[in-house]
VOBA-1610 file (N, C-alpha, C; in pm, whole numbers, padded with zeros to 5 digits, always signed):
BEGIN
Met+01419+00310+00131Met+01426+00347+00008Met+01513+00450-00037Ser+01541+00445-00103Ser+01607+00584-00201Ser+01538+00631-00293Gln+01550+00759-00274Gln+01454+00806-00383Gln+01473+00861-00510Thr+01639+00828-00529Thr+01658+00838-00619Thr+01610+00695-00717Ile+01630+00544-00621Ile+01568+00447-00698Ile+01456+00464-00794Val+01378+00522-00667Val+01248+00552-00744Val+01234+00605-00895Asp+01306+00706-00880Asp+01353+00816-00988Asp+01422+00694-01086Ala+01461+00664-01031Ala+01531+00568-01183Ala+01412+00478-01187Leu+01299+00424-01107Leu+01154+00326-01157Leu+01171+00417-01295Ala+01115+00504-01183Ala+01010+00604-01329Ala+01081+00700-01426Ala+01230+00709-01401Ala+01284+00677-01510Ala+01245+00564-01664Ser+01243+00482-01646Ser+01314+00312-01711Ser+01126+00335-01762Ser+01048+00338-01687Ser+00900+00269-01747Ser+00864+00443-01846Ala+00918+00519-01818Ala+00841+00587-01889Ala+00925+00569-02008Ala+01103+00558-01991Ala+01133+00535-02130Ala+01059+00394-02209Leu+00987+00332-02145Leu+00966+00255-02203Leu+00789+00215-02267Val+00762+00347-02179Val+00612+00372-02316Val+00694+00450-02384Val+00750+00514-02392Val+00808+00601-02536Val+00852+00532-02615Ala+00877+00415-02596Ala+00946+00371-02658Ala+00887+00295-02779Leu+00753+00212-02628Leu+00582+00165-02717Leu+00544+00202-02794Asp+00549+00341-02711Asp+00397+00468-02883Asp+00498+00479-03023Ala+00644+00453-03009Ala+00703+00523-03103Ala+00681+00358-03227Gln+00698+00273-03136Gln+00686+00118-03226Gln+00876+00065-03210Asp+00919+00139-03168Asp+01095+00166-03192Asp+01080+00008-03078Val+01179-00102-03170Val+01155-00173-03138Val+01314-00196-03072Asp+01425-00105-03150Asp+01552-00139-03007Asp+01568-00074-02924Ala+01452+00080-02940Ala+01421+00178-02786Ala+01404+00042-02695Ile+01242-00081-02809Ile+01198-00107-02634Ile+01311-00236-02625Glu+01426-00273-02704Glu+01460-00391-02609Glu+01596-00316-02506Lys+01654-00228-02512Lys+01716-00155-02413Lys+01626-00133-02288Ala+01508-00108-02322Ala+01403-00048-02147Ala+01394-00135-02115Leu+01413-00220-02191Leu+01336-00360-02095Leu+01417-00434-01961Pro+01562-00448-01976Pro+01626-00475-01938Pro+01633-00355-01809Asp+01700-00227-01866Asp+01657-00177-01736Asp+01600-00094-01657Leu+01427-00196-01678Leu+01346-00158-01578Leu+01384-00250-01549Ser+01411-00333-01507Ser+01422-00497-01493Ser+01521-00486-01422Ala+01622-00460-01419Ala+01737-00367-01325Ala+01726-00308-01151Arg+01585-00189-01262Arg+01517-00083-01185Arg+01437-00164-01040Val+01408-00222-01123Val+01307-00330-01000Val+01376-00445-00900Ala+01475-00507-00985Ala+01591-00579-00889Ala+01599-00469-00754Gln+01683-00358-00817Gln+01769-00253-00707Gln+01626-00211-00628Met+01521-00224-00630Met+01447-00197-00515Met+01411-00293-00452Lys+01426-00405-00551Lys+01385-00549-00423Lys+01489-00543-00317Ala+01604-00515-00420Ala+01719-00524-00322Ala+01711-00411-00189Gln+01721-00359-00170Gln+01725-00228-00061Gln+01646-00276+00048Gly+01516-00342+00077Gly+01511-00438+00142Gly+01409-00313+00207Val+01398-00332+00386Val+01352-00262+00448Val+01276-00078+00355Trp+01229-00024+00388Trp+01214+00160+00320Trp+01138+00195+00460Ala+01168+00319+00423Ala+01183+00419+00518Ala+01030+00487+00441Pro+00925+00495+00510Pro+00849+00598+00343Pro+00832+00711+00402Ser+00819+00771+00346Ser+00782+00881+00384Ser+00694+01047+00248Pro+00643+01099+00273Pro+00498+01126+00143Pro+00544+01200+00021Arg+00715+01209-00003Arg+00773+01213-00057Arg+00784+01105-00203Leu+00863+01051-00105Leu+00884+00875-00129Leu+00716+00865-00179Lys+00613+00829-00114Lys+00531+00736-00222Lys+00428+00798-00248Ala+00480+00962-00270Ala+00425+01024-00384Ala+00488+01008-00539Ser+00604+00939-00538Ser+00707+00918-00637Ser+00689+00757-00640Leu+00658+00633-00592Leu+00616+00547-00599Leu+00488+00578-00661Leu+00423+00629-00603Leu+00272+00699-00680Leu+00267+00680-00777Ala+00389+00809-00876Ala+00389+00786-00991Ala+00457+00667-01102Ala+00516+00651-00980Ala+00561+00509-01121Ala+00537+00404-01099Met+00494+00407-01039Met+00306+00300-01046Met+00265+00365-01176Gly+00218+00454-01171Gly+00099+00472-01259Gly+00211+00479-01400Ser+00313+00486-01404Ser+00376+00493-01606Ser+00416+00367-01601Val+00403+00262-01505Val+00481+00065-01488Val+00330+00053-01576Asp+00185+00107-01498Asp+00050+00047-01521Asp+00058+00148-01650Ala+00086+00290-01706Ala+00085+00226-01850Ala+00165+00155-01932Ala+00318+00124-01934Ala+00377+00079-01963Ala+00275-00117-02072Arg+00217-00124-01873Arg+00193-00305-01899Arg+00030-00315-02049Leu-00055-00167-01983Leu-00160-00197-02057Leu-00132-00185-02191Arg-00029-00113-02274Arg+00086-00064-02372Arg+00059-00256-02459Leu+00154-00257-02354Leu+00181-00448-02404Leu+00086-00527-02359Arg-00056-00520-02311Arg-00108-00622-02340Arg-00239-00574-02472Tyr-00215-00436-02527Tyr-00229-00403-02620Tyr-00216-00420-02733Leu-00054-00413-02749Leu+00015-00502-02857Leu-00018-00644-02884Ala-00034-00701-02821Ala-00010-00872-02779Ala-00105-00883-02790Asp-00237-00812-02765Asp-00384-00824-02890Asp-00399-00829-02965Arg-00328-00757-03002Arg-00365-00694-03141Arg-00258-00800-03242Asn-00117-00863-03225Asn-00049-00947-03317Asn-00147-01053-03269Gln-00197-01073-03206Gln-00307-01239-03207Gln-00384-01239-03297Gln-00458-01172-03368Gln-00532-01029-03418Gln-00517-01095-03539His-00356-01020-03596His-00297-01054-03707His-00289-01162-03736Ile-00224-01272-03575Ile-00164-01383-03667Ile-00304-01495-03670Asp-00465-01480-03628Asp-00567-01523-03626Asp-00565-01531-03809Met-00611-01339-03830Met-00619-01350-04009Met-00535-01372-04030Leu-00455-01413-04069Leu-00364-01465-04156Leu-00341-01612-04198Ala-00368-01682-04038Ala-00414-01764-04120Ala-00586-01843-04050Glu-00657-01763-04077Glu-00779-01824-04149Glu-00778-01725-04306Ala-00706-01598-04269Ala-00681-01630-04460Ala-00595-01764-04540Ala-00485-01806-04539Ala-00454-01962-04516Ala-00519-02087-04525Gly-00655-02010-04456Gly-00750-02135-04466Gly-00725-02276-04325Arg-00632-02163-04278Arg-00604-02320-04132Arg-00686-02258-04069Phe-00768-02310-04023Phe-00916-02270-03967Phe-00943-02381-03831Asp-00817-02436-03774Asp-00770-02548-03658Asp-00690-02512-03633Cys-00591-02377-03623Cys-00518-02283-03546Cys-00595-02111-03541Thr-00728-02125-03523Thr-00766-02008-03537Thr-00915-02052-03465Pro-00996-01892-03394Pro-01073-01919-03350Pro-01155-01851-03380Ala-01254-01881-03439Ala-01374-01874-03545Ala-01454-01690-03453Thr-01398-01724-03370Thr-01441-01556-03306Thr-01298-01490-03239Tyr-01320-01344-03197Tyr-01200-01287-03192Tyr-01280-01252-03053Gly-01130-01310-02920Gly-01198-01312-02705Gly-01056-01272-02699Arg-01088-01222-02626Arg-00915-01222-02485Arg-00937-01382-02434Gln-00748-01397-02480Gln-00791-01531-02334Gln-00769-01558-02266Pro-00783-01625-02192Pro-00845-01629-02084Pro-00656-01686-01977Arg-00631-01627-01792Arg-00540-01637-01755Arg-00555-01748-01699
//
């Protein structure tokens, strides 16, 4: 595996986290395909020769990817709450839960 690919993955995921925190839709739309391309590069690499530096870089990149995943889940939950509140305000109790709860997976 190439250290450059891992570094690019870390940079892409960090850019997505920054875009999510700024709530910048244009930056999010730019960061998502870039992150997807970096993941595809990693998959296409095939067998990797592990090294201590590469393992450390992968752990750092995974931390950044996990931070983006948590932000996306939070934003999805928050949007669902807003949709439910709007449905309730409109009297559409047929399409909103009585109380808020996480959707089962």
